[in-house]
Structures are given as structure tokens and as C-alpha cells.
C-alpha positions as CSV (number, residue, x, y, z in Angstrom):
1,M,39.6,-0.8,-1.9
2,S,39.6,2.2,-4.2
3,Q,38.7,0.2,-7.3
4,E,35.6,1.5,-9.2
5,F,33.3,-0.5,-11.4
6,H,33.2,0.9,-14.9
7,R,29.7,-0.3,-15.9
8,I,28.1,0.8,-12.6
9,K,29.7,4.3,-13.0
10,R,28.0,4.7,-16.3
11,L,24.6,4.3,-14.7
12,P,23.2,7.7,-13.4
13,P,21.7,8.1,-9.9
14,Y,18.3,6.4,-9.7
15,V,15.8,9.3,-10.1
16,F,12.9,7.3,-8.5
17,A,15.0,6.7,-5.3
18,E,14.1,10.0,-3.6
19,V,10.4,9.6,-4.1
20,N,10.5,5.9,-3.1
21,A,12.4,6.8,0.1
22,M,9.8,9.5,0.9
23,K,7.0,7.0,0.2
24,A,8.5,4.4,2.5
25,A,9.0,7.0,5.3
26,A,5.4,8.2,5.0
27,R,4.1,4.6,5.3
28,R,6.3,4.0,8.3
29,A,4.7,7.1,9.9
30,G,1.3,5.5,9.3
31,E,0.3,7.7,6.4
32,D,-2.0,6.4,3.7
33,I,-0.3,6.6,0.4
34,I,-2.1,6.1,-2.9
35,D,0.6,4.5,-5.1
36,F,0.5,5.4,-8.8
37,G,4.3,5.1,-9.0
38,M,5.1,1.7,-10.3
39,G,3.3,0.0,-13.2
40,N,2.6,-3.2,-11.2
41,P,-0.7,-4.7,-12.3
42,D,-3.0,-5.3,-9.3
43,P,-5.7,-7.7,-10.7
44,A,-5.3,-11.3,-9.9
45,T,-3.9,-13.6,-12.5
46,P,-6.8,-15.5,-14.1
47,Q,-7.7,-18.6,-12.2
48,H,-7.2,-21.1,-15.1
49,I,-3.6,-20.0,-15.4
50,V,-3.0,-20.4,-11.7
51,D,-4.7,-23.8,-11.7
52,K,-2.4,-25.0,-14.5
53,L,0.7,-23.8,-12.5
54,V,-0.5,-25.7,-9.4
55,E,-1.3,-28.8,-11.4
56,T,2.1,-28.8,-13.1
57,V,4.2,-28.0,-10.0
58,Q,2.8,-31.2,-8.3
59,N,4.8,-33.2,-10.8
60,P,8.4,-33.6,-9.5
61,R,9.6,-34.1,-13.1
62,T,9.0,-30.4,-13.6
63,H,11.3,-29.3,-10.7
64,G,14.6,-29.6,-12.6
65,Y,16.3,-27.3,-15.0
66,S,14.1,-26.2,-17.8
67,M,15.1,-25.1,-21.4
68,S,16.7,-21.7,-21.8
69,R,15.1,-21.1,-25.1
70,G,11.7,-22.2,-23.8
71,I,9.7,-25.4,-23.8
72,P,8.5,-26.4,-27.3
73,G,4.8,-26.1,-26.3
74,L,5.2,-22.5,-25.2
75,R,7.1,-21.5,-28.3
76,K,4.4,-23.1,-30.5
77,A,1.7,-21.2,-28.4
78,L,3.7,-17.9,-28.9
79,S,3.8,-18.5,-32.7
80,A,0.1,-19.3,-32.8
81,Y,-0.6,-16.0,-30.9
82,Y,1.2,-14.0,-33.6
83,G,-0.7,-15.9,-36.3
84,R,-4.2,-15.1,-34.9
85,R,-3.4,-11.6,-33.5
86,F,-1.3,-10.1,-36.2
87,G,-1.5,-12.6,-39.2
88,V,2.3,-13.1,-38.9
89,D,3.8,-16.6,-39.4
90,I,6.5,-17.3,-36.8
91,D,8.8,-20.4,-36.9
92,P,8.8,-21.7,-33.3
93,E,12.2,-23.3,-33.8
94,T,14.2,-20.4,-35.3
95,E,12.2,-17.2,-34.9
96,T,11.2,-17.1,-31.2
97,V,12.8,-17.5,-27.8
98,V,11.2,-17.4,-24.4
99,T,12.5,-14.7,-22.0
100,L,12.1,-13.8,-18.3
101,G,9.8,-11.0,-19.2
102,S,10.6,-8.5,-22.0
103,K,13.0,-6.5,-19.9
104,E,15.5,-9.4,-19.5
105,G,15.3,-10.3,-23.2
106,L,16.0,-6.8,-24.3
107,A,19.0,-6.4,-21.9
108,N,20.5,-9.7,-22.9
109,L,20.1,-9.0,-26.6
110,A,21.8,-5.7,-26.1
111,A,24.7,-7.5,-24.5
112,A,24.8,-10.0,-27.4
113,I,24.9,-7.6,-30.3
114,T,26.7,-4.6,-28.9
115,S,30.4,-3.8,-29.2
116,P,32.0,-0.9,-27.2
117,G,31.4,2.4,-29.0
118,D,28.4,1.2,-31.0
119,I,25.7,3.9,-31.4
120,I,22.1,3.0,-30.5
121,L,19.1,5.2,-31.2
122,V,16.6,5.3,-28.3
123,P,13.4,7.3,-27.9
124,N,13.4,9.9,-25.1
125,P,11.5,9.7,-22.9
126,S,11.5,5.9,-22.8
127,Y,11.3,2.9,-20.4
128,P,14.7,2.9,-18.6
129,I,15.9,-0.6,-19.8
130,H,15.6,0.6,-23.5
131,A,18.5,2.9,-22.8
132,F,20.3,1.4,-19.9
133,G,20.4,-2.1,-21.4
134,F,22.7,-0.8,-24.1
135,I,24.6,1.5,-21.7
136,I,25.5,-1.5,-19.6
137,A,26.6,-3.3,-22.8
138,G,29.0,-0.5,-23.6
139,A,27.1,1.4,-26.3
140,A,26.8,5.1,-26.8
141,L,23.3,6.4,-27.1
142,R,21.7,9.0,-29.3
143,H,18.2,10.1,-28.2
144,I,15.3,10.5,-30.5
145,P,12.8,13.0,-28.9
146,M,9.3,11.5,-28.7
147,G,7.2,14.2,-30.4
148,Y,3.7,14.7,-29.3
149,D,1.2,17.5,-29.5
150,E,-0.9,19.2,-26.7
151,Q,-3.6,16.5,-27.1
152,G,-1.0,13.9,-26.3
153,E,-1.0,12.3,-29.8
154,F,2.2,11.0,-31.5
155,N,3.8,13.2,-34.1
156,A,5.2,10.6,-36.5
157,K,6.5,13.2,-38.9
158,S,8.7,14.8,-36.2
159,F,10.0,11.4,-35.1
160,M,11.0,10.4,-38.6
161,E,12.7,13.7,-39.1
162,Q,14.7,13.2,-35.9
163,L,15.5,9.6,-36.9
164,H,16.9,10.7,-40.3
165,R,18.9,13.5,-38.7
166,A,20.4,11.2,-36.0
167,V,21.5,8.7,-38.6
168,K,23.0,11.4,-40.9
169,H,25.0,13.0,-38.1
170,S,26.2,9.9,-36.2
171,V,29.7,8.4,-36.5
172,P,29.8,5.5,-36.6
173,K,26.5,4.8,-38.2
174,P,23.9,3.6,-35.6
175,S,23.6,-0.2,-35.4
176,A,20.1,-0.4,-33.9
177,V,17.0,1.6,-32.9
178,V,14.6,0.8,-30.1
179,L,10.8,1.3,-30.5
180,N,8.1,0.9,-27.9
181,F,4.4,1.3,-28.9
182,P,2.1,1.5,-27.1
183,S,4.7,3.5,-25.2
184,N,5.8,3.4,-21.6
185,P,5.8,6.1,-20.2
186,T,4.0,8.3,-22.8
187,S,1.1,5.8,-23.7
188,L,1.6,7.0,-27.4
189,V,0.4,4.6,-30.1
190,V,1.3,4.3,-33.8
191,D,-0.3,2.8,-36.9
192,L,1.1,0.3,-39.5
193,D,2.0,3.2,-41.9
194,F,4.5,4.5,-39.3
195,Y,6.1,1.0,-39.0
196,K,6.3,0.7,-42.8
197,E,8.2,4.0,-42.9
198,V,10.6,3.0,-40.2
199,V,11.2,-0.4,-41.7
200,D,11.9,1.0,-45.2
201,F,14.4,3.5,-43.7
202,C,16.2,1.0,-41.5
203,R,16.4,-1.6,-44.2
204,A,18.0,0.9,-46.5
205,Q,20.4,2.0,-43.7
206,E,21.1,-1.6,-42.4
207,I,19.9,-0.7,-38.9
208,Y,18.3,-3.3,-36.7
209,I,15.0,-2.6,-35.0
210,L,14.1,-3.7,-31.5
211,S,10.4,-3.3,-30.9
212,D,8.8,-3.6,-27.4
213,I,5.0,-4.3,-27.5
214,A,4.5,-5.2,-23.9
215,Y,1.2,-3.2,-23.8
216,S,-0.2,-4.3,-27.2
217,E,-3.3,-5.8,-25.6
218,I,-4.1,-2.8,-23.2
219,Y,-5.9,-0.4,-25.6
220,F,-9.2,1.4,-25.4
221,D,-10.3,2.8,-28.8
222,G,-11.2,-0.5,-30.4
223,N,-8.2,-0.3,-32.7
224,P,-5.7,-3.0,-31.8
225,P,-2.1,-1.8,-31.9
226,P,-0.1,-3.4,-34.7
227,S,3.1,-5.4,-34.7
228,I,6.1,-4.2,-36.7
229,L,6.4,-7.7,-38.0
230,Q,3.3,-7.2,-40.0
231,V,5.3,-5.0,-42.4
232,E,6.7,-6.8,-45.4
233,G,10.5,-7.3,-45.0
234,A,10.5,-6.4,-41.3
235,K,11.9,-9.8,-40.3
236,D,15.0,-8.9,-42.3
237,I,16.0,-6.4,-39.6
238,A,13.5,-6.5,-36.7
239,V,12.9,-8.4,-33.5
240,E,9.9,-7.8,-31.2
241,F,9.6,-8.3,-27.5
242,Y,6.3,-9.3,-25.8
243,S,5.4,-9.9,-22.2
244,L,2.5,-11.7,-20.5
245,S,2.9,-9.4,-17.6
246,K,0.2,-6.9,-18.5
247,T,-2.0,-9.0,-20.9
248,Y,-2.7,-11.7,-18.3
249,S,-1.7,-9.8,-15.1
250,M,1.4,-12.1,-14.7
251,A,4.0,-9.4,-13.8
252,G,5.7,-11.4,-11.0
253,W,5.7,-14.6,-13.1
254,R,8.5,-13.1,-15.3
255,I,7.6,-14.6,-18.6
256,G,7.7,-13.2,-22.1
257,F,9.4,-13.8,-25.5
258,A,11.3,-12.3,-28.4
259,T,10.4,-13.1,-32.0
260,G,11.4,-12.1,-35.5
261,N,14.7,-11.9,-37.2
262,K,16.5,-15.2,-37.1
263,K,20.0,-13.8,-36.6
264,L,18.9,-11.7,-33.7
265,I,16.9,-14.5,-32.1
266,N,19.9,-16.8,-32.5
267,A,22.1,-14.3,-30.8
268,L,19.7,-13.9,-27.9
269,T,19.2,-17.7,-27.6
270,R,23.0,-18.3,-27.6
271,I,23.8,-15.7,-24.9
272,K,20.9,-16.9,-22.7
273,S,22.3,-20.4,-22.9
274,Y,25.3,-19.2,-20.9
275,L,23.2,-17.2,-18.4
276,D,20.1,-19.1,-17.4
277,Y,18.3,-22.4,-17.6
278,G,15.0,-20.7,-18.6
279,A,11.9,-19.9,-16.6
280,F,10.6,-22.5,-14.1
281,T,8.9,-25.2,-16.2
282,P,5.5,-24.9,-14.4
283,V,5.5,-21.2,-15.2
284,Q,6.1,-21.9,-18.8
285,V,3.3,-24.5,-18.9
286,A,1.0,-22.0,-17.2
287,A,2.0,-19.4,-19.8
288,T,1.1,-21.9,-22.5
289,A,-2.3,-22.3,-20.9
290,A,-2.7,-18.5,-20.9
291,L,-2.0,-18.1,-24.6
292,N,-4.0,-21.2,-25.7
293,G,-6.9,-20.9,-23.2
294,P,-9.9,-18.6,-22.8
295,Q,-9.1,-15.0,-23.7
296,D,-12.1,-13.2,-22.2
297,C,-9.8,-12.1,-19.3
298,I,-8.0,-9.8,-21.6
299,E,-11.1,-7.8,-22.4
300,E,-11.9,-7.7,-18.6
301,F,-8.6,-6.2,-17.9
302,R,-9.0,-3.7,-20.7
303,N,-12.4,-2.6,-19.4
304,L,-10.9,-2.3,-15.9
305,Y,-8.1,0.0,-17.0
306,R,-10.5,2.0,-19.2
307,D,-12.9,2.6,-16.3
308,R,-10.0,3.7,-14.1
309,R,-8.7,6.0,-16.8
310,D,-12.0,7.7,-17.3
311,I,-12.5,8.2,-13.6
312,F,-9.1,9.7,-13.1
313,I,-9.0,11.9,-16.2
314,E,-12.5,13.3,-15.4
315,G,-11.6,13.9,-11.8
316,M,-8.4,15.8,-12.8
317,Q,-10.4,17.9,-15.2
318,G,-12.6,18.9,-12.3
319,A,-9.5,19.7,-10.3
320,G,-8.1,22.0,-13.1
321,W,-5.4,19.5,-14.3
322,D,-5.8,18.9,-18.0
323,I,-4.4,15.4,-18.7
324,P,-4.7,13.8,-22.2
325,S,-6.7,10.6,-22.1
326,P,-4.4,7.7,-23.0
327,A,-5.5,5.5,-25.9
328,A,-3.5,2.5,-24.5
329,T,-1.4,1.2,-21.6
330,M,-2.2,1.5,-17.9
331,F,-0.5,4.9,-17.7
332,A,-1.4,8.5,-17.9
333,W,1.4,10.8,-19.1
334,A,0.5,14.0,-17.3
335,P,2.0,17.4,-18.1
336,I,2.9,19.2,-15.0
337,P,0.4,22.0,-14.5
338,K,1.7,25.4,-15.8
339,A,1.8,26.9,-12.3
340,F,4.3,24.2,-11.2
341,E,6.3,23.7,-14.5
342,E,9.4,25.4,-13.2
343,L,9.7,22.9,-10.3
344,G,10.4,20.0,-12.6
345,S,9.0,16.5,-12.3
346,L,11.0,15.4,-9.3
347,D,10.0,18.2,-7.0
348,F,6.4,18.2,-8.3
349,S,6.3,14.4,-7.5
350,K,7.6,15.1,-4.0
351,L,4.8,17.7,-3.5
352,L,2.1,15.3,-4.6
353,L,3.3,12.7,-2.2
354,Q,3.8,15.2,0.7
355,E,0.6,17.2,0.3
356,A,-1.8,14.9,-1.4
357,G,-0.6,11.4,-0.3
358,V,-0.3,10.4,-4.0
359,A,2.9,8.8,-5.3
360,V,3.7,9.2,-9.0
361,A,6.8,8.6,-11.1
362,P,8.9,11.7,-12.1
363,G,9.1,12.0,-15.8
364,L,12.8,12.8,-15.5
365,G,13.3,9.1,-14.7
366,F,12.5,8.2,-18.3
367,G,14.9,10.7,-19.8
368,E,15.6,14.5,-19.7
369,Y,12.8,15.1,-22.3
370,G,10.3,13.7,-19.7
371,D,11.0,16.3,-17.1
372,R,7.8,18.3,-17.8
373,H,5.6,15.3,-17.1
374,V,4.9,12.7,-14.4
375,R,3.7,9.2,-15.1
376,I,0.6,8.0,-13.3
377,A,0.1,4.2,-13.2
378,L,-3.6,3.4,-12.7
379,V,-3.0,0.4,-10.5
380,E,-5.3,1.3,-7.6
381,N,-9.0,0.5,-7.5
382,K,-11.7,3.0,-8.4
383,H,-12.4,4.0,-4.8
384,R,-8.7,4.8,-4.3
385,I,-8.6,6.7,-7.6
386,R,-11.5,8.9,-6.6
387,Q,-9.8,9.5,-3.2
388,A,-6.6,10.6,-5.1
389,N,-8.7,12.9,-7.2
390,R,-10.1,14.6,-4.1
391,N,-6.6,14.8,-2.5
392,I,-5.0,16.4,-5.5
393,K,-7.9,18.9,-5.9
394,S,-7.5,19.9,-2.3
395,F,-3.7,20.3,-2.8
396,F,-4.2,22.6,-5.8
397,Q,-6.6,24.7,-3.8
398,K,-4.1,24.9,-0.9
399,C,-1.1,25.5,-3.1
400,P,-2.0,27.6,-6.2
401,D,1.5,28.4,-7.6
402,A,5.2,27.5,-7.6
403,E,6.1,30.0,-5.0
404,S,3.8,28.5,-2.4
405,A,5.0,25.1,-3.5
406,R,8.6,26.0,-2.8
407,E,7.7,27.1,0.7
408,L,6.1,23.7,1.3
409,L,9.2,21.9,0.1
410,K,11.4,24.1,2.3
411,K,9.4,23.2,5.4
412,S,9.7,19.5,4.7
413,A,13.4,19.6,3.9
């Protein structure tokens, strides 16, 4: 059949596919690959959470369909979390809905609120679902460059200027803007003053805000990242997505939530009622135990990622690769060394894999403005990170410039 699928055609080729194929081939050949490519947390889920899952799954009454919007106990625990962490009151009945991780929630909300031809403002670079959730829903995108300086710090003034310009020159007027701080992939963080400025502007323009704070508990400077819902009036236009994936090392459990504006929460709740029966009840009960139980595991994970960050950044400095030290997330957003800049992020990623045995994510996969960087996920242990440092240093000594790099790529083609 010659029929083509319109929504699939709108999705570009998967940039990570080439690197993933090379990685798989290298492993089949018996090569040892240090994998910094995917942000897949490697620490075990805390034992008390696992124990609660095991206890609950023994009860046959939990084996049936669950509640799409989330069991009441979990919604209350989510509301309590916002109260103690951000000082924000959340109504568990009308202002929160459980999601299968933040990714599913954002994609389904995009489907619920988007009409064909709507314009959505999305940072670039950004986590792919922030853009493609709306592309799949039929929207048109306008990208807001993520401004940052050479030290890797966020340029809030530049971002706001770009936001104002995008709204002024878009027809029709944008209906929503996506934010993600701490950011994946850039690891940038913002303060409450920035959120206040965005909320004031978007309220005046009647633009919804979709904020993703999946990494809000992975920070290293003693300054907890804020929630946009802390801003007075934010609930009039904003909804926020949170995931337990990183905070409690529960990535494969697929559990998170959306909270905030009642109209947006109702839209997401309604569309989910047609699409799923909610997460498996024992997973929801275990998630409740995570939020209500001991929280010392969060600090342990923070310290783990901080130690890995310090080892990696220091090792790269010794190798001649100057990478800004991230203030949050489990990622380093690494500018391609000047000697290799002209290669772009995809070829540079291939070289690291081929010559150093280190897999990273090409920045191009997060948007065209990411092509001068690669994302490094610190999801290997300290020993493996030190080995990666040695491998990369040896590669740089062997291959000092783009010309020699191209020769290596030609040989492997």
C-alpha cells in the first residue's frame, strides 16, 4: 500500500539512532562501551519502596483496573509534597492527576489542548517530547533559543527577549509555552524572579505555561530549584509536571503527576480516561510510600550524582576539555572542543564511541541549537567514569584536530 501516515511523516529521523546502532554493533563485537547516552538512573530504587510494592501486589484485589486519575492516597501524597517542598496548596481532587511519568502526561495534555495550526513556544534545545508531543498533536512550533554564557549559566534576559519577540511575530498568537528547569539537556537552572516574569507576561498574553520539573530534587548548590506554582497567580495559567523517576530512582516504574491549573488538569484527566486505566495499583501505592516515607534517599542520590559530576568534570579538565560544572540534573552539557566544532555533534559522538568507547547523546537530537554540544548522562559508577576520562584523554592525544578526526571517520565508514 502506498498510503502514508501524516503524523509519522511530521516526525524527523531519530538522531540518536545512528549512535545507538554503532553502540549495539560494538557490544556485539565484544567491545566495552561506557554508556553516558541515556539518562537512565542506575541506583536501585530504595528498599522501603520496593517492599511496599511487593506487599501490595500480594493482595489480589490490587490486580484489577486502577483509577486513571490516580488513587486518592497518592493524589493526597502529591499535594502534601507540594505543600512541604514549595509551600503551595494543591487540591488533590481538582488540581492534580497521576501520570505514567511526566513524558506521558505532557504528550496527552498536548493532545487534549491542541488544535491543528496552533502555535506552541518550545525552548531549543529541549527534551524531545516537549516539542514532539505538540507536533504529534498537530501544532506548529516556534523555538525559543536557550541562551547561556560560556560558563554554562542561563541568560534569563535573552530568553525573555526571545519570548517577547516570538509572541509579537507569531500569527496566530501562541497558545502555550513549555518550560523545563532544571533543564534536560542543558542542566540550566532558574530562580523565582524568572518565573515571576514569565507568569506576568503569559497572564497578560493569555498563554498557558507547561512546566516540567522532573529534576527538581537533583541539585548540588544547596539552593533547591523553585516551582512556577510558587508565583502568585501562576495557577491561572500554569500546570507543572513532576516525575518520581529521578528523585527516587524509579524510572522504569513510570509514575509521575501533573498539578496546577484546574482547567488544564481537567483536560488531561478527561483525555486520559479514554486512553488508560492508570498505573498498576501496587505501583501507585509504592509511589505513595515514596512521597510519605523516609526522604534521606534523596540526599544520597544527590551526593552520588555530585561526586560523579566532580570526578568527570575534573578529569575532563585534565584532558583539555573544558565543560561547565552543572548545578543540577544528572547531565553535563558539554560544548564540543573547538578543534572538533566543525564536525557537529553527531560525528563527534560517533568518534567518542569509536575511538574512546564512550557513548554520549548528540546535542542535535535536542534541537538544531544543540548541535555544538553533546549531553553526557552520569549514569555509570565512579570507576567507569574515571575509565571514560582516561579513554577520552587518550583519544584527544591521538586525534588532535578535525582533519585527523575525519580520516578516522572515513576509515570506519
